N, C-alpha and C positions, 0 to 999 in steps of 0.2 A: 472738516465736517461743519455742517450748518449749525446755527444757534438752536436752542430748544424751541420746539414748535408750540405755539399757543393760538388756538382758533376759537373765535366766538361766532356762533352760527345763529342767524336770525331769519334767513329766508331760503328758498329753494336753491338759489345759486350758491350760497354758502354751504348748503347741505351737500352739493355735488363736490365741492372742494374737500369737505370732511370725508366723504366716501372715498375719495382718492387717497387722502392721507391715512385713513384708518384701514385700508385694504391690507389683509393679512395680519391684523391685530389678533394676537394670541391671548386668550383669556381662559382661566379656570372657571368652571361653573360657580364655584364657591366665592369667586371674586366679582360676582355680579349681584346686585341687589336692587330691589324696588322699595323705596321709602314712601309709602302712600300718604302719610301725614304731610310730607314735604313735597309730594307730587314730583318726585325725582327718581330716575333710574340711573344707576352708576355701574360702570365697569372699570376695572383696573387690570392692565395687562401689559404685554410686550408688543410695541409697535415697530413694524419694519420701517426704516427711514428711507422711503421712496425718493425723497428729495436729494439724498446722497447717492442714489443708485443709478444716476444717469450714466451715459456711455463714457463719460470722462474717466480717465484712470484714477483709481483709488489706491489705498494701501494694499500691499501684497503680503501673504504669509510666506513662511519659509519655502514652500513648494511653488512659489510664484503664482499662486491663485489669487484672484481678485477677492478682497474682503469687503463685506457690506456691514451695515450696522442695524441694531435694534436698540430701543430705549424703553424704559418703563414709562407708561403713560396712563393718565386718567381721562375717562370720557364720561360725561353726564348729560342727561336730557332732563329739562325742567318742564313743568306744565303737563306731566304725564298723569292721565286720568285712569289708566288701566294697562295691564301687560298680559299678553297671551303668548304661550309658547307652542311650538310645533316641533316634534321630534327632538326635544331636549329634555333629558331627565334631570330636573332641578335638584333632586336629592343626591345625585352623584357629584358631590362637591369637587372631587379631584379630576373630573373629566375635563379635557381640553377642547376648546372650540377655536376655530380659525375663521375670522370674519372675512367674508368675500366681498360684500358690498352692503349698501343700505339704500333704501328707496323711500319716496314720499308719495302719499296718495291724499290729496286735498279732499275734505268732506264738506266744505262750505262753512261760512261763518268763522273762519280762522281755524276750525277744527281739522284734524287730519290723522293719518297713521304713518308712522315711520316703521319700516320693516328692516330688521337686521338679518341678513342672510349668511348662514355659516356653511362651511364645507361639510359635506355628508348629508345635507338636506335639512339641517336644523334651522329654525327661524324664531325670532322674537318680534312680536308686533306691539308697538307702543302707541296707545291711543292718546293723542296730544291735543291740547287746546290751542297751541301755537308752536311754531318752530323756535326753540330756545335750547341750544346745546353748546357745549364747550369741550375742547380737547386740549390737554396740557401735558407736555413731556415733563417727566420727573426724574431727576438724577442724571448721571452721565451715561451716554450710549456705550455699548460694547460691540466688538466686532463679531461677525459671523461669516462663514465661508459660503453660506447658501442664500441665494436669491430665490424667493418664491416663484414658481413657474405655474402658468395657467394655460397650458397648451391643451389641445384636443387629444384625447387618449389614443386615437388612431393615427395621429400625425407622426410620421416616422422621423421628423427632424428634431 
């Protein structure tokens, strides 16, 4: 397995790397918070280790199935001026969200919006003064037999 991942994100190119690394990040609603005085938005959850999920053979379980890995990780965005939610009930602290992707929309003068898109149609929009984020793995990874799939529902394969 690879070393713990630590990403510092300062521009759009870095943000695309973050989007790939954080795809299928599983987070409880109660493990996300906006700290307006610090202008920081924080998520703590379980990150699928895509960097270890390449086609190369990995460990097998007793049934000879390929094993993958997840790791506890923290993700934060700084310079956050405001947060808007869509189709996420923030009072349901135990609800689980699966991050599909994130995108950036520049608004000029360094300002912009980062949208975190979750499975099921939920989204968080972060109004930012600049791109400033970090992702850090925390602790040891654990194995999982499931690799997230993102196929088309009507695809028979």
